[in-house]
BAKEMAR-466506 format. One record per atom (N, C-alpha, C): residue in three letters; atom name; y, x, z; residue number from 1. Coordinates in steps of 0.1 Angstrom, whole numbers. Layout:
N
<pt res="ala" atom="CA" yy="Y" xx="X" zz="Z" n="NUM"/>
...
# end
This chain:
94
<pt res="unk" atom="N" yy="-12" xx="10" zz="2" n="1"/>
<pt res="unk" atom="CA" yy="1" xx="0" zz="0" n="1"/>
<pt res="unk" atom="C" yy="13" xx="10" zz="-2" n="1"/>
<pt res="unk" atom="N" yy="12" xx="21" zz="7" n="2"/>
<pt res="unk" atom="CA" yy="22" xx="27" zz="8" n="2"/>
<pt res="unk" atom="C" yy="26" xx="36" zz="-6" n="2"/>
<pt res="unk" atom="N" yy="17" xx="36" zz="-15" n="3"/>
<pt res="unk" atom="CA" yy="18" xx="43" zz="-27" n="3"/>
<pt res="unk" atom="C" yy="23" xx="33" zz="-37" n="3"/>
<pt res="unk" atom="N" yy="20" xx="20" zz="-34" n="4"/>
<pt res="unk" atom="CA" yy="26" xx="10" zz="-43" n="4"/>
<pt res="unk" atom="C" yy="43" xx="10" zz="-40" n="4"/>
<pt res="unk" atom="N" yy="45" xx="10" zz="-28" n="5"/>
<pt res="unk" atom="CA" yy="59" xx="8" zz="-21" n="5"/>
<pt res="unk" atom="C" yy="67" xx="20" zz="-28" n="5"/>
<pt res="unk" atom="N" yy="61" xx="31" zz="-27" n="6"/>
<pt res="unk" atom="CA" yy="67" xx="45" zz="-32" n="6"/>
<pt res="unk" atom="C" yy="70" xx="42" zz="-47" n="6"/>
<pt res="unk" atom="N" yy="60" xx="37" zz="-52" n="7"/>
<pt res="unk" atom="CA" yy="61" xx="35" zz="-68" n="7"/>
<pt res="unk" atom="C" yy="74" xx="27" zz="-73" n="7"/>
<pt res="unk" atom="N" yy="72" xx="16" zz="-63" n="8"/>
<pt res="unk" atom="CA" yy="82" xx="5" zz="-66" n="8"/>
<pt res="unk" atom="C" yy="97" xx="12" zz="-64" n="8"/>
<pt res="unk" atom="N" yy="99" xx="20" zz="-53" n="9"/>
<pt res="unk" atom="CA" yy="113" xx="25" zz="-51" n="9"/>
<pt res="unk" atom="C" yy="114" xx="34" zz="-59" n="9"/>
<pt res="unk" atom="N" yy="105" xx="43" zz="-65" n="10"/>
<pt res="unk" atom="CA" yy="111" xx="52" zz="-77" n="10"/>
<pt res="unk" atom="C" yy="113" xx="46" zz="-89" n="10"/>
<pt res="unk" atom="N" yy="108" xx="35" zz="-92" n="11"/>
<pt res="unk" atom="CA" yy="111" xx="27" zz="-104" n="11"/>
<pt res="unk" atom="C" yy="123" xx="21" zz="-102" n="11"/>
<pt res="unk" atom="N" yy="128" xx="17" zz="-91" n="12"/>
<pt res="unk" atom="CA" yy="141" xx="12" zz="-87" n="12"/>
<pt res="unk" atom="C" yy="152" xx="22" zz="-89" n="12"/>
<pt res="unk" atom="N" yy="146" xx="33" zz="-84" n="13"/>
<pt res="unk" atom="CA" yy="157" xx="46" zz="-83" n="13"/>
<pt res="unk" atom="C" yy="161" xx="49" zz="-96" n="13"/>
<pt res="unk" atom="N" yy="149" xx="51" zz="-107" n="14"/>
<pt res="unk" atom="CA" yy="151" xx="55" zz="-119" n="14"/>
<pt res="unk" atom="C" yy="159" xx="44" zz="-129" n="14"/>
<pt res="unk" atom="N" yy="157" xx="32" zz="-127" n="15"/>
<pt res="unk" atom="CA" yy="164" xx="21" zz="-132" n="15"/>
<pt res="unk" atom="C" yy="178" xx="23" zz="-132" n="15"/>
<pt res="unk" atom="N" yy="182" xx="24" zz="-117" n="16"/>
<pt res="unk" atom="CA" yy="198" xx="26" zz="-114" n="16"/>
<pt res="unk" atom="C" yy="203" xx="39" zz="-121" n="16"/>
<pt res="unk" atom="N" yy="195" xx="49" zz="-120" n="17"/>
<pt res="unk" atom="CA" yy="201" xx="61" zz="-125" n="17"/>
<pt res="unk" atom="C" yy="202" xx="59" zz="-140" n="17"/>
<pt res="unk" atom="N" yy="192" xx="53" zz="-147" n="18"/>
<pt res="unk" atom="CA" yy="195" xx="47" zz="-161" n="18"/>
<pt res="unk" atom="C" yy="205" xx="39" zz="-163" n="18"/>
<pt res="unk" atom="N" yy="208" xx="30" zz="-156" n="19"/>
<pt res="unk" atom="CA" yy="218" xx="18" zz="-158" n="19"/>
<pt res="unk" atom="C" yy="233" xx="27" zz="-156" n="19"/>
<pt res="unk" atom="N" yy="233" xx="35" zz="-146" n="20"/>
<pt res="unk" atom="CA" yy="245" xx="43" zz="-145" n="20"/>
<pt res="unk" atom="C" yy="248" xx="53" zz="-155" n="20"/>
<pt res="unk" atom="N" yy="237" xx="59" zz="-160" n="21"/>
<pt res="unk" atom="CA" yy="241" xx="68" zz="-173" n="21"/>
<pt res="unk" atom="C" yy="244" xx="63" zz="-185" n="21"/>
<pt res="unk" atom="N" yy="239" xx="50" zz="-189" n="22"/>
<pt res="unk" atom="CA" yy="241" xx="41" zz="-199" n="22"/>
<pt res="unk" atom="C" yy="254" xx="36" zz="-200" n="22"/>
<pt res="unk" atom="N" yy="260" xx="33" zz="-188" n="23"/>
<pt res="unk" atom="CA" yy="272" xx="25" zz="-188" n="23"/>
<pt res="unk" atom="C" yy="283" xx="32" zz="-181" n="23"/>
<pt res="unk" atom="N" yy="288" xx="43" zz="-188" n="24"/>
<pt res="unk" atom="CA" yy="300" xx="51" zz="-183" n="24"/>
<pt res="unk" atom="C" yy="314" xx="49" zz="-184" n="24"/>
<pt res="unk" atom="N" yy="315" xx="36" zz="-192" n="25"/>
<pt res="unk" atom="CA" yy="331" xx="30" zz="-195" n="25"/>
<pt res="unk" atom="C" yy="336" xx="29" zz="-181" n="25"/>
<pt res="unk" atom="N" yy="349" xx="29" zz="-181" n="26"/>
<pt res="unk" atom="CA" yy="356" xx="25" zz="-170" n="26"/>
<pt res="unk" atom="C" yy="361" xx="11" zz="-170" n="26"/>
<pt res="unk" atom="N" yy="358" xx="5" zz="-156" n="27"/>
<pt res="unk" atom="CA" yy="365" xx="-9" zz="-157" n="27"/>
<pt res="unk" atom="C" yy="372" xx="-10" zz="-146" n="27"/>
<pt res="unk" atom="N" yy="382" xx="-19" zz="-144" n="28"/>
<pt res="unk" atom="CA" yy="390" xx="-24" zz="-135" n="28"/>
<pt res="unk" atom="C" yy="386" xx="-38" zz="-131" n="28"/>
<pt res="unk" atom="N" yy="381" xx="-40" zz="-119" n="29"/>
<pt res="unk" atom="CA" yy="377" xx="-55" zz="-113" n="29"/>
<pt res="unk" atom="C" yy="386" xx="-62" zz="-107" n="29"/>
<pt res="unk" atom="N" yy="390" xx="-74" zz="-111" n="30"/>
<pt res="unk" atom="CA" yy="400" xx="-81" zz="-102" n="30"/>
<pt res="unk" atom="C" yy="392" xx="-93" zz="-97" n="30"/>
<pt res="unk" atom="N" yy="392" xx="-93" zz="-79" n="31"/>
<pt res="unk" atom="CA" yy="386" xx="-103" zz="-74" n="31"/>
<pt res="unk" atom="C" yy="393" xx="-116" zz="-72" n="31"/>
<pt res="unk" atom="N" yy="407" xx="-118" zz="-76" n="32"/>
<pt res="unk" atom="CA" yy="412" xx="-128" zz="-73" n="32"/>
<pt res="unk" atom="C" yy="422" xx="-126" zz="-61" n="32"/>
<pt res="unk" atom="N" yy="416" xx="-122" zz="-51" n="33"/>
<pt res="unk" atom="CA" yy="422" xx="-119" zz="-38" n="33"/>
<pt res="unk" atom="C" yy="425" xx="-104" zz="-38" n="33"/>
<pt res="unk" atom="N" yy="417" xx="-95" zz="-44" n="34"/>
<pt res="unk" atom="CA" yy="420" xx="-81" zz="-45" n="34"/>
<pt res="unk" atom="C" yy="416" xx="-75" zz="-56" n="34"/>
<pt res="unk" atom="N" yy="419" xx="-61" zz="-59" n="35"/>
<pt res="unk" atom="CA" yy="417" xx="-53" zz="-71" n="35"/>
<pt res="unk" atom="C" yy="409" xx="-42" zz="-67" n="35"/>
<pt res="unk" atom="N" yy="400" xx="-40" zz="-76" n="36"/>
<pt res="unk" atom="CA" yy="394" xx="-27" zz="-74" n="36"/>
<pt res="unk" atom="C" yy="397" xx="-19" zz="-87" n="36"/>
<pt res="unk" atom="N" yy="403" xx="-7" zz="-84" n="37"/>
<pt res="unk" atom="CA" yy="408" xx="2" zz="-96" n="37"/>
<pt res="unk" atom="C" yy="398" xx="6" zz="-103" n="37"/>
<pt res="unk" atom="N" yy="400" xx="16" zz="-113" n="38"/>
<pt res="unk" atom="CA" yy="388" xx="18" zz="-124" n="38"/>
<pt res="unk" atom="C" yy="378" xx="27" zz="-118" n="38"/>
<pt res="unk" atom="N" yy="364" xx="20" zz="-119" n="39"/>
<pt res="unk" atom="CA" yy="351" xx="24" zz="-119" n="39"/>
<pt res="unk" atom="C" yy="343" xx="26" zz="-128" n="39"/>
<pt res="unk" atom="N" yy="332" xx="31" zz="-128" n="40"/>
<pt res="unk" atom="CA" yy="323" xx="31" zz="-141" n="40"/>
<pt res="unk" atom="C" yy="318" xx="18" zz="-140" n="40"/>
<pt res="unk" atom="N" yy="313" xx="12" zz="-151" n="41"/>
<pt res="unk" atom="CA" yy="306" xx="2" zz="-152" n="41"/>
<pt res="unk" atom="C" yy="292" xx="1" zz="-145" n="41"/>
<pt res="unk" atom="N" yy="283" xx="12" zz="-146" n="42"/>
<pt res="unk" atom="CA" yy="270" xx="12" zz="-142" n="42"/>
<pt res="unk" atom="C" yy="273" xx="11" zz="-124" n="42"/>
<pt res="unk" atom="N" yy="281" xx="18" zz="-119" n="43"/>
<pt res="unk" atom="CA" yy="284" xx="17" zz="-105" n="43"/>
<pt res="unk" atom="C" yy="287" xx="2" zz="-100" n="43"/>
<pt res="unk" atom="N" yy="296" xx="-4" zz="-109" n="44"/>
<pt res="unk" atom="CA" yy="301" xx="-16" zz="-106" n="44"/>
<pt res="unk" atom="C" yy="289" xx="-27" zz="-107" n="44"/>
<pt res="unk" atom="N" yy="280" xx="-25" zz="-118" n="45"/>
<pt res="unk" atom="CA" yy="268" xx="-33" zz="-120" n="45"/>
<pt res="unk" atom="C" yy="258" xx="-31" zz="-105" n="45"/>
<pt res="unk" atom="N" yy="255" xx="-19" zz="-102" n="46"/>
<pt res="unk" atom="CA" yy="246" xx="-17" zz="-92" n="46"/>
<pt res="unk" atom="C" yy="254" xx="-24" zz="-78" n="46"/>
<pt res="unk" atom="N" yy="265" xx="-19" zz="-74" n="47"/>
<pt res="unk" atom="CA" yy="273" xx="-25" zz="-64" n="47"/>
<pt res="unk" atom="C" yy="272" xx="-41" zz="-64" n="47"/>
<pt res="unk" atom="N" yy="271" xx="-48" zz="-71" n="48"/>
<pt res="unk" atom="CA" yy="272" xx="-60" zz="-77" n="48"/>
<pt res="unk" atom="C" yy="257" xx="-67" zz="-73" n="48"/>
<pt res="unk" atom="N" yy="250" xx="-60" zz="-78" n="49"/>
<pt res="unk" atom="CA" yy="235" xx="-65" zz="-77" n="49"/>
<pt res="unk" atom="C" yy="230" xx="-62" zz="-61" n="49"/>
<pt res="unk" atom="N" yy="236" xx="-52" zz="-54" n="50"/>
<pt res="unk" atom="CA" yy="233" xx="-51" zz="-41" n="50"/>
<pt res="unk" atom="C" yy="240" xx="-61" zz="-31" n="50"/>
<pt res="unk" atom="N" yy="250" xx="-64" zz="-37" n="51"/>
<pt res="unk" atom="CA" yy="259" xx="-72" zz="-27" n="51"/>
<pt res="unk" atom="C" yy="252" xx="-88" zz="-30" n="51"/>
<pt res="unk" atom="N" yy="249" xx="-91" zz="-41" n="52"/>
<pt res="unk" atom="CA" yy="240" xx="-106" zz="-46" n="52"/>
<pt res="unk" atom="C" yy="228" xx="-103" zz="-37" n="52"/>
<pt res="unk" atom="N" yy="220" xx="-93" zz="-37" n="53"/>
<pt res="unk" atom="CA" yy="208" xx="-93" zz="-28" n="53"/>
<pt res="unk" atom="C" yy="210" xx="-93" zz="-15" n="53"/>
<pt res="unk" atom="N" yy="219" xx="-87" zz="-9" n="54"/>
<pt res="unk" atom="CA" yy="224" xx="-91" zz="4" n="54"/>
<pt res="unk" atom="C" yy="228" xx="-106" zz="7" n="54"/>
<pt res="unk" atom="N" yy="236" xx="-111" zz="2" n="55"/>
<pt res="unk" atom="CA" yy="239" xx="-127" zz="2" n="55"/>
<pt res="unk" atom="C" yy="229" xx="-132" zz="-1" n="55"/>
<pt res="unk" atom="N" yy="220" xx="-130" zz="-9" n="56"/>
<pt res="unk" atom="CA" yy="209" xx="-139" zz="-9" n="56"/>
<pt res="unk" atom="C" yy="198" xx="-138" zz="2" n="56"/>
<pt res="unk" atom="N" yy="196" xx="-127" zz="8" n="57"/>
<pt res="unk" atom="CA" yy="188" xx="-124" zz="20" n="57"/>
<pt res="unk" atom="C" yy="194" xx="-130" zz="32" n="57"/>
<pt res="unk" atom="N" yy="207" xx="-132" zz="34" n="58"/>
<pt res="unk" atom="CA" yy="214" xx="-137" zz="45" n="58"/>
<pt res="unk" atom="C" yy="211" xx="-154" zz="41" n="58"/>
<pt res="unk" atom="N" yy="213" xx="-158" zz="32" n="59"/>
<pt res="unk" atom="CA" yy="212" xx="-172" zz="28" n="59"/>
<pt res="unk" atom="C" yy="197" xx="-176" zz="32" n="59"/>
<pt res="unk" atom="N" yy="185" xx="-169" zz="27" n="60"/>
<pt res="unk" atom="CA" yy="174" xx="-170" zz="28" n="60"/>
<pt res="unk" atom="C" yy="171" xx="-171" zz="46" n="60"/>
<pt res="unk" atom="N" yy="177" xx="-162" zz="51" n="61"/>
<pt res="unk" atom="CA" yy="175" xx="-161" zz="65" n="61"/>
<pt res="unk" atom="C" yy="182" xx="-171" zz="74" n="61"/>
<pt res="unk" atom="N" yy="193" xx="-176" zz="72" n="62"/>
<pt res="unk" atom="CA" yy="199" xx="-189" zz="76" n="62"/>
<pt res="unk" atom="C" yy="192" xx="-200" zz="75" n="62"/>
<pt res="unk" atom="N" yy="186" xx="-203" zz="61" n="63"/>
<pt res="unk" atom="CA" yy="182" xx="-215" zz="59" n="63"/>
<pt res="unk" atom="C" yy="166" xx="-216" zz="62" n="63"/>
<pt res="unk" atom="N" yy="160" xx="-207" zz="61" n="64"/>
<pt res="unk" atom="CA" yy="145" xx="-207" zz="64" n="64"/>
<pt res="unk" atom="C" yy="141" xx="-201" zz="77" n="64"/>
<pt res="unk" atom="N" yy="145" xx="-189" zz="79" n="65"/>
<pt res="unk" atom="CA" yy="139" xx="-180" zz="91" n="65"/>
<pt res="unk" atom="C" yy="142" xx="-184" zz="104" n="65"/>
<pt res="unk" atom="N" yy="158" xx="-188" zz="105" n="66"/>
<pt res="unk" atom="CA" yy="165" xx="-193" zz="118" n="66"/>
<pt res="unk" atom="C" yy="159" xx="-205" zz="122" n="66"/>
<pt res="unk" atom="N" yy="158" xx="-215" zz="113" n="67"/>
<pt res="unk" atom="CA" yy="151" xx="-229" zz="119" n="67"/>
<pt res="unk" atom="C" yy="136" xx="-227" zz="121" n="67"/>
<pt res="unk" atom="N" yy="129" xx="-218" zz="114" n="68"/>
<pt res="unk" atom="CA" yy="117" xx="-217" zz="119" n="68"/>
<pt res="unk" atom="C" yy="113" xx="-211" zz="131" n="68"/>
<pt res="unk" atom="N" yy="125" xx="-200" zz="137" n="69"/>
<pt res="unk" atom="CA" yy="124" xx="-193" zz="150" n="69"/>
<pt res="unk" atom="C" yy="127" xx="-204" zz="160" n="69"/>
<pt res="unk" atom="N" yy="136" xx="-213" zz="157" n="70"/>
<pt res="unk" atom="CA" yy="139" xx="-223" zz="168" n="70"/>
<pt res="unk" atom="C" yy="130" xx="-232" zz="170" n="70"/>
<pt res="unk" atom="N" yy="120" xx="-236" zz="158" n="71"/>
<pt res="unk" atom="CA" yy="108" xx="-244" zz="159" n="71"/>
<pt res="unk" atom="C" yy="99" xx="-237" zz="171" n="71"/>
<pt res="unk" atom="N" yy="98" xx="-225" zz="165" n="72"/>
<pt res="unk" atom="CA" yy="85" xx="-219" zz="173" n="72"/>
<pt res="unk" atom="C" yy="89" xx="-217" zz="187" n="72"/>
<pt res="unk" atom="N" yy="103" xx="-214" zz="191" n="73"/>
<pt res="unk" atom="CA" yy="108" xx="-214" zz="206" n="73"/>
<pt res="unk" atom="C" yy="106" xx="-226" zz="209" n="73"/>
<pt res="unk" atom="N" yy="109" xx="-237" zz="204" n="74"/>
<pt res="unk" atom="CA" yy="106" xx="-251" zz="211" n="74"/>
<pt res="unk" atom="C" yy="93" xx="-254" zz="215" n="74"/>
<pt res="unk" atom="N" yy="85" xx="-250" zz="204" n="75"/>
<pt res="unk" atom="CA" yy="70" xx="-249" zz="207" n="75"/>
<pt res="unk" atom="C" yy="62" xx="-244" zz="216" n="75"/>
<pt res="unk" atom="N" yy="66" xx="-232" zz="219" n="76"/>
<pt res="unk" atom="CA" yy="63" xx="-223" zz="229" n="76"/>
<pt res="unk" atom="C" yy="70" xx="-228" zz="242" n="76"/>
<pt res="unk" atom="N" yy="81" xx="-233" zz="243" n="77"/>
<pt res="unk" atom="CA" yy="87" xx="-240" zz="257" n="77"/>
<pt res="unk" atom="C" yy="78" xx="-252" zz="259" n="77"/>
<pt res="unk" atom="N" yy="75" xx="-259" zz="248" n="78"/>
<pt res="unk" atom="CA" yy="67" xx="-270" zz="254" n="78"/>
<pt res="unk" atom="C" yy="52" xx="-266" zz="259" n="78"/>
<pt res="unk" atom="N" yy="46" xx="-258" zz="253" n="79"/>
<pt res="unk" atom="CA" yy="32" xx="-253" zz="254" n="79"/>
<pt res="unk" atom="C" yy="34" xx="-248" zz="270" n="79"/>
<pt res="unk" atom="N" yy="43" xx="-239" zz="272" n="80"/>
<pt res="unk" atom="CA" yy="44" xx="-234" zz="287" n="80"/>
<pt res="unk" atom="C" yy="46" xx="-247" zz="297" n="80"/>
<pt res="unk" atom="N" yy="56" xx="-258" zz="293" n="81"/>
<pt res="unk" atom="CA" yy="58" xx="-266" zz="305" n="81"/>
<pt res="unk" atom="C" yy="44" xx="-276" zz="306" n="81"/>
<pt res="unk" atom="N" yy="38" xx="-277" zz="294" n="82"/>
<pt res="unk" atom="CA" yy="24" xx="-284" zz="296" n="82"/>
<pt res="unk" atom="C" yy="16" xx="-276" zz="305" n="82"/>
<pt res="unk" atom="N" yy="16" xx="-265" zz="304" n="83"/>
<pt res="unk" atom="CA" yy="5" xx="-256" zz="310" n="83"/>
<pt res="unk" atom="C" yy="9" xx="-256" zz="325" n="83"/>
<pt res="unk" atom="N" yy="21" xx="-257" zz="328" n="84"/>
<pt res="unk" atom="CA" yy="25" xx="-256" zz="341" n="84"/>
<pt res="unk" atom="C" yy="24" xx="-269" zz="349" n="84"/>
<pt res="unk" atom="N" yy="21" xx="-282" zz="340" n="85"/>
<pt res="unk" atom="CA" yy="23" xx="-294" zz="346" n="85"/>
<pt res="unk" atom="C" yy="6" xx="-297" zz="347" n="85"/>
<pt res="unk" atom="N" yy="-2" xx="-288" zz="342" n="86"/>
<pt res="unk" atom="CA" yy="-18" xx="-291" zz="343" n="86"/>
<pt res="unk" atom="C" yy="-22" xx="-288" zz="357" n="86"/>
<pt res="unk" atom="N" yy="-29" xx="-293" zz="362" n="87"/>
<pt res="unk" atom="CA" yy="-33" xx="-287" zz="377" n="87"/>
<pt res="unk" atom="C" yy="-46" xx="-277" zz="372" n="87"/>
<pt res="unk" atom="N" yy="-45" xx="-268" zz="380" n="88"/>
<pt res="unk" atom="CA" yy="-59" xx="-256" zz="376" n="88"/>
<pt res="unk" atom="C" yy="-70" xx="-261" zz="385" n="88"/>
<pt res="unk" atom="N" yy="-81" xx="-261" zz="380" n="89"/>
<pt res="unk" atom="CA" yy="-92" xx="-264" zz="381" n="89"/>
<pt res="unk" atom="C" yy="-101" xx="-252" zz="391" n="89"/>
<pt res="unk" atom="N" yy="-103" xx="-252" zz="403" n="90"/>
<pt res="unk" atom="CA" yy="-111" xx="-241" zz="411" n="90"/>
<pt res="unk" atom="C" yy="-125" xx="-246" zz="414" n="90"/>
<pt res="unk" atom="N" yy="-132" xx="-237" zz="416" n="91"/>
<pt res="unk" atom="CA" yy="-146" xx="-240" zz="418" n="91"/>
<pt res="unk" atom="C" yy="-147" xx="-245" zz="434" n="91"/>
<pt res="unk" atom="N" yy="-162" xx="-250" zz="438" n="92"/>
<pt res="unk" atom="CA" yy="-160" xx="-253" zz="452" n="92"/>
<pt res="unk" atom="C" yy="-160" xx="-242" zz="461" n="92"/>
<pt res="unk" atom="N" yy="-153" xx="-245" zz="474" n="93"/>
<pt res="unk" atom="CA" yy="-150" xx="-236" zz="483" n="93"/>
<pt res="unk" atom="C" yy="-164" xx="-235" zz="494" n="93"/>
<pt res="unk" atom="N" yy="-166" xx="-225" zz="497" n="94"/>
<pt res="unk" atom="CA" yy="-177" xx="-222" zz="505" n="94"/>
<pt res="unk" atom="C" yy="-173" xx="-220" zz="520" n="94"/>
# end
């Protein structure tokens, strides 16, 4: 599994290097609220990709992971309270 992860990381690194090398044109980016001066198109594309992945991960985390964690915590609390309410059975005392 580690070899596969390493290969995927190397492929992504090579793709980023190729993207940066093939897109050397200078671009200026106007964000509406701000302005980024001239940078290479390859760097702008890679940064945009990384920011998009980060925002997507945060959106998934907020919409899926956090509700599941809340549901799990509620279920664990209910289980603990049910276990505390049950009387414990002991054997006959001699």
